[in-house]
C-alpha positions as CSV (number, residue, x, y, z in Angstrom):
1,M,172.8,70.0,71.4
2,K,171.0,70.5,74.7
3,Y,167.5,71.0,73.1
4,E,165.6,69.2,70.5
5,I,162.6,70.2,68.4
6,G,159.4,69.7,70.5
7,D,161.1,70.4,73.9
8,R,159.2,72.6,76.4
9,I,161.3,75.5,77.5
10,L,161.0,78.5,79.8
11,L,162.1,82.0,79.0
12,L,164.2,83.0,82.0
13,H,163.4,86.8,81.9
14,S,159.6,86.5,81.6
15,K,159.0,83.0,83.0
16,E,156.8,82.2,80.0
17,E,156.7,78.6,78.7
18,G,157.0,77.7,75.1
19,T,158.1,75.0,72.6
20,V,161.3,74.6,70.5
21,V,160.1,74.5,66.9
22,D,163.5,74.7,65.1
23,I,167.3,74.5,65.7
24,I,169.1,77.5,64.2
25,N,172.7,76.7,65.2
26,D,174.6,75.6,68.3
27,K,173.8,78.9,70.1
28,M,170.2,79.7,69.0
29,V,166.9,78.0,68.6
30,M,163.5,79.1,67.3
31,V,160.7,78.9,70.0
32,E,157.0,79.4,69.8
33,I,155.0,81.0,72.7
34,G,151.4,81.2,72.1
35,K,151.1,82.0,68.4
36,V,154.4,84.0,68.2
37,T,157.6,82.4,66.9
38,F,161.0,84.0,67.5
39,P,164.7,83.1,67.9
40,V,166.4,83.1,71.3
41,Y,169.9,82.3,72.6
42,L,170.4,79.1,74.6
43,D,171.5,81.1,77.7
44,Q,168.1,82.8,77.7
45,I,166.0,79.6,78.1
46,D,166.0,76.6,80.3
47,F,163.8,73.5,80.9
48,P,160.7,74.5,82.9
49,Y,160.7,71.4,85.2
50,F,163.5,72.6,87.5
51,H,161.7,75.9,87.9
52,R,158.4,74.3,88.7
53,F,159.8,72.2,91.5
54,T,162.0,74.8,93.1
55,S,159.8,77.9,92.9
56,K,157.7,78.6,96.0
57,P,154.0,78.7,95.5
58,I,152.5,82.1,95.9
59,A,150.3,82.2,98.9
60,P,146.8,83.6,98.2
61,S,146.3,87.0,99.6
62,K,144.2,87.1,102.7
63,P,141.0,89.1,102.5
64,K,141.2,92.5,104.0
65,K,140.0,92.3,107.5
66,V,137.1,94.6,108.2
67,E,136.7,95.6,111.7
68,G,133.9,93.6,113.4
69,Y,133.4,91.2,110.5
70,D,134.5,88.2,112.6
71,I,132.2,88.9,115.5
72,K,129.6,86.1,115.7
73,P,126.1,87.3,116.1
74,E,124.7,86.7,119.6
75,K,122.2,84.0,119.8
76,K,119.0,85.3,121.4
77,K,116.1,83.4,122.5
78,Y,112.9,85.1,121.5
79,E,109.7,84.4,123.3
80,T,106.5,84.1,121.3
81,F,103.8,86.3,122.6
82,K,100.2,85.8,121.5
83,M,98.2,89.0,121.4
84,D,94.5,89.3,122.2
85,L,92.8,90.0,118.9
86,G,89.3,89.0,119.9
87,V,86.8,86.3,119.1
88,F,85.9,85.6,115.5
89,L,83.4,83.7,113.4
90,S,85.0,81.9,110.5
91,V,83.0,80.9,107.4
92,L,84.4,78.2,105.2
93,P,82.6,77.7,101.9
94,V,82.6,74.1,100.5
95,F,82.7,74.0,96.7
96,K,81.4,71.3,94.5
97,V,82.6,71.0,90.9
98,E,79.8,70.7,88.4
99,G,81.1,70.6,84.8
100,Y,83.4,73.6,84.4
101,E,82.0,75.5,87.3
102,E,82.6,75.5,91.1
103,N,79.4,76.0,93.0
104,I,79.1,76.5,96.7
105,Q,77.5,73.5,98.4
106,Q,77.5,74.5,102.0
107,L,79.0,76.8,104.6
108,K,81.0,75.6,107.6
109,F,81.1,77.8,110.7
110,H,83.9,77.8,113.2
111,L,84.4,79.9,116.3
112,I,87.9,81.2,116.7
113,N,89.2,82.5,120.1
114,E,92.3,84.7,119.7
115,T,92.3,85.8,123.3
116,N,94.0,84.7,126.5
117,S,90.7,83.8,128.1
118,A,88.3,80.9,127.9
119,W,84.7,81.6,127.2
120,K,81.4,79.8,127.6
121,F,78.9,80.4,124.9
122,N,75.4,79.6,123.7
123,F,75.0,79.2,119.9
124,Q,71.7,79.2,117.9
125,V,70.9,78.9,114.2
126,W,67.5,80.4,113.2
127,L,65.8,79.8,109.8
128,R,62.5,81.6,109.0
129,N,62.1,82.7,112.6
130,G,62.4,79.1,113.8
131,M,65.3,77.8,115.8
132,Q,67.0,75.0,114.0
133,L,70.0,74.3,116.2
134,E,71.1,75.2,119.7
135,M,74.3,74.3,121.6
136,K,76.1,75.2,124.8
137,N,79.8,74.8,125.1
138,E,83.1,76.5,125.9
139,I,86.2,77.5,123.9
140,Q,89.7,77.5,125.3
141,P,92.2,80.3,124.7
142,F,93.7,80.5,121.2
143,A,91.6,77.6,120.0
144,N,88.9,77.0,117.4
145,F,85.6,75.2,117.7
146,Y,83.5,73.7,115.0
147,L,79.9,75.0,115.2
148,S,77.7,73.7,112.4
149,D,77.1,73.5,108.6
150,L,74.5,75.5,106.7
151,P,73.3,74.3,103.2
152,F,73.9,77.0,100.7
153,E,70.2,77.0,99.6
154,A,69.3,77.8,103.2
155,L,70.4,81.4,102.6
156,N,66.9,81.9,101.1
157,D,65.4,81.1,104.5
158,S,66.5,84.4,106.2
159,P,69.2,82.7,108.4
160,R,70.6,84.3,111.5
161,L,73.2,83.2,114.0
162,E,72.9,84.2,117.6
163,F,75.8,84.0,120.1
164,T,75.8,84.7,123.9
165,F,79.2,84.7,125.6
166,F,80.0,84.3,129.3
167,P,83.3,84.6,131.1
168,K,84.4,81.1,132.1
169,E,86.2,82.4,135.2
170,K,84.2,84.8,137.4
171,N,85.3,88.3,136.9
172,A,83.5,91.1,138.7
173,A,84.9,93.7,136.3
174,L,83.2,92.0,133.2
175,A,79.6,92.0,132.2
176,A,77.6,88.9,133.0
177,S,77.1,88.1,129.3
178,F,77.4,89.5,125.9
179,T,75.0,88.8,123.0
180,K,75.8,89.1,119.3
181,T,73.5,88.4,116.3
182,W,74.5,88.0,112.7
183,K,71.6,88.3,110.2
184,I,73.0,87.0,107.0
185,K,72.3,89.1,103.9
186,P,72.7,86.8,100.9
187,K,73.6,89.6,98.5
188,Q,76.4,90.9,100.6
189,L,77.6,87.4,101.3
190,F,77.6,86.5,97.6
191,L,79.9,89.5,96.9
192,Q,82.3,88.6,99.7
193,L,82.4,84.9,98.5
194,G,83.2,86.1,95.0
195,E,86.0,88.3,96.3
196,L,87.2,85.3,98.4
197,Q,87.6,83.2,95.2
198,T,89.4,86.0,93.5
199,R,91.9,86.3,96.3
200,R,92.2,82.5,96.6
201,D,91.6,82.7,100.3
202,A,89.9,79.9,102.2
203,T,87.7,81.5,104.7
204,L,85.8,84.7,105.6
205,S,86.4,86.0,109.1
206,Y,84.0,88.2,111.1
207,L,84.8,89.8,114.4
208,L,82.3,89.0,117.2
209,F,84.1,91.1,119.8
210,D,87.6,92.3,120.4
211,K,87.3,92.9,124.1
212,F,84.6,91.5,126.3
213,P,82.5,94.5,127.6
214,K,83.1,95.6,131.2
215,K,80.3,95.5,133.7
216,E,79.5,99.2,133.5
217,D,80.0,99.4,129.7
218,K,77.1,99.1,127.2
219,P,77.7,97.3,123.9
220,K,78.0,99.6,120.9
221,E,74.9,99.3,118.7
222,D,75.9,101.9,116.0
223,L,78.8,100.0,114.4
224,D,78.7,99.7,110.6
225,F,79.2,96.1,109.7
226,S,78.0,96.4,106.1
227,S,81.4,95.4,104.7
228,I,81.5,92.1,106.6
229,G,78.1,90.7,105.8
230,S,76.1,92.8,108.1
231,L,77.4,91.4,111.4
232,S,75.9,93.6,114.0
233,A,76.3,94.0,117.7
234,G,73.5,92.9,120.0
235,T,72.7,94.0,123.5
236,T,73.9,92.8,126.8
237,T,71.1,90.9,128.5
238,P,71.1,88.7,131.6
239,Q,71.4,85.0,130.7
240,P,71.2,81.9,132.8
241,E,74.5,80.5,134.0
242,P,76.0,78.0,131.6
243,E,76.0,74.3,132.3
244,A,78.4,72.7,134.8
245,P,81.9,71.7,133.6
246,L,82.1,68.5,131.7
247,T,83.8,65.3,133.0
248,P,85.7,63.0,130.7
249,K,84.1,59.9,129.2
250,Y,85.8,56.7,128.2
251,E,82.6,55.6,126.4
252,L,80.8,58.2,124.4
253,D,77.4,57.4,122.9
254,L,76.5,59.7,120.0
255,H,73.0,58.3,119.3
256,I,70.8,61.4,118.9
257,E,68.2,60.1,121.4
258,T,70.8,60.1,124.1
259,L,71.9,63.7,123.3
260,V,68.6,65.5,122.6
261,P,65.3,64.5,124.1
262,D,63.1,66.2,121.5
263,W,65.1,65.2,118.4
264,K,62.1,64.0,116.3
265,G,61.4,66.3,113.4
266,M,65.0,67.5,113.2
267,K,66.8,67.5,109.8
268,N,69.7,65.2,109.2
269,I,72.2,68.0,109.0
270,E,71.0,69.3,112.4
271,I,71.4,65.9,114.0
272,L,74.9,65.5,112.4
273,A,76.0,68.9,113.7
274,I,74.9,68.1,117.3
275,Q,76.6,64.7,117.2
276,L,79.9,66.1,115.8
277,N,80.0,68.9,118.3
278,E,79.4,66.4,121.2
279,F,82.2,64.3,119.8
280,V,84.7,67.2,119.4
281,R,83.9,68.4,122.9
282,Y,84.7,65.1,124.5
283,L,87.6,64.4,122.2
284,E,89.3,67.7,123.4
285,L,88.3,66.9,127.0
286,A,90.0,63.4,126.7
287,I,93.2,65.0,125.3
288,A,93.2,67.6,128.0
289,H,93.0,64.8,130.7
290,H,95.6,62.6,128.9
291,Q,93.2,59.7,128.5
292,H,94.9,56.7,126.9
293,S,91.8,55.5,125.0
294,M,88.1,56.2,124.3
295,I,85.3,54.4,122.6
296,V,82.9,56.4,120.4
297,I,79.6,54.8,119.6
298,H,78.4,56.2,116.3
299,G,76.1,53.4,115.1
300,L,75.9,52.2,111.5
301,G,73.4,54.1,109.5
302,R,74.7,55.5,106.2
303,G,78.2,56.0,107.7
304,K,78.2,59.8,107.4
305,L,78.8,60.3,111.1
306,K,81.6,57.6,111.2
307,D,83.3,59.2,108.2
308,E,83.2,62.7,109.7
309,I,84.6,61.3,113.0
310,H,87.4,59.5,111.2
311,H,88.2,62.6,109.2
312,I,88.6,64.6,112.5
313,L,90.8,61.9,114.0
314,K,93.1,61.9,111.0
315,D,93.8,65.6,111.7
316,T,94.3,65.3,115.4
317,P,98.1,64.9,116.3
318,E,97.3,63.4,119.7
319,V,95.5,60.4,118.1
320,E,98.0,57.5,117.7
321,R,95.5,55.1,116.0
322,Y,91.8,54.3,115.8
323,V,90.0,51.1,114.8
324,N,86.5,50.3,113.6
325,E,86.4,46.6,113.9
326,F,83.8,44.2,115.1
327,H,83.1,44.5,118.8
328,P,81.0,42.0,120.8
329,R,79.1,44.9,122.4
330,Y,78.8,47.4,119.6
331,G,79.3,45.3,116.4
332,Y,80.7,47.7,113.8
333,G,79.0,50.7,115.2
334,A,81.9,52.0,117.4
335,T,85.4,53.3,116.9
336,E,88.1,52.8,119.5
337,I,90.6,55.6,119.8
338,H,94.1,55.4,121.3
339,F,96.0,58.5,122.2
340,R,99.7,59.4,122.4
341,Y,101.3,62.3,124.2
342,Q,104.8,63.8,124.0
343,N,105.5,63.6,127.7
344,S,104.1,60.0,128.1
């Protein structure tokens, strides 16, 4: 007998495989395919192994070719264009967690230049009709500039911020200067800060000007800024020319008596704002001139100025490292900064 019980067989007409489960006689066997058992003649079956090795594998059908499907997309180089959006005042509230509540501790002000031009500016902070802070500086195209902090409780002192902008490059078509004043209304600001927390945004942004006024233009005074904290346009008034351009320093002394002659009577937060702005100004200048190093003399004190400087340095990509170690000239009152640049 060619087959035995348990042999695997192949039905020749259907190419199905099964198993011999019984021998009927010398011409027939009982096979099982799946769950079906039935008799077959020996000439209707064969061992499956010969069929497996001799049959040609069926090639998978090729996907239907759709016209244009194999055309590779053209790689295009897109240039990034920055649009002139204007100059903005950014207000960053700093929160302090007290129990289960987050209370605003202070407001940080930054100037944001979203234009292709550089501007010189004068900035003043007034509280109860008394000027608390004044600075003169410049801001580069598409850059931001830290201005100052304002304690949240100072909103009860009728604060106002005054800006006067000047074109850095002389342009006969533009006005000599442009003045803007923001009289902060606490009630409106509270509402906006509440909406800010609801949206989970970080800052409030107020437009100071979208386009610098031309020489023959008069600034608009009838704009409605009630929805943005009563930021209102001022008037164009002649102002003295800004200070001469700065030169880089390899040793920067931030002691307040070297920066402001009449510093006595100033509040600590005013002194800190002046020192930090002086530091940021010369830090940006050092990077622009590709300085390799710079020493910043911040003194000892309570360490607040040093901590703020180190925080700024941590977020500055061009700073390779900085050290605050004992120095024979400055003791521990100075930080040495080392820069790195991609093309150096």
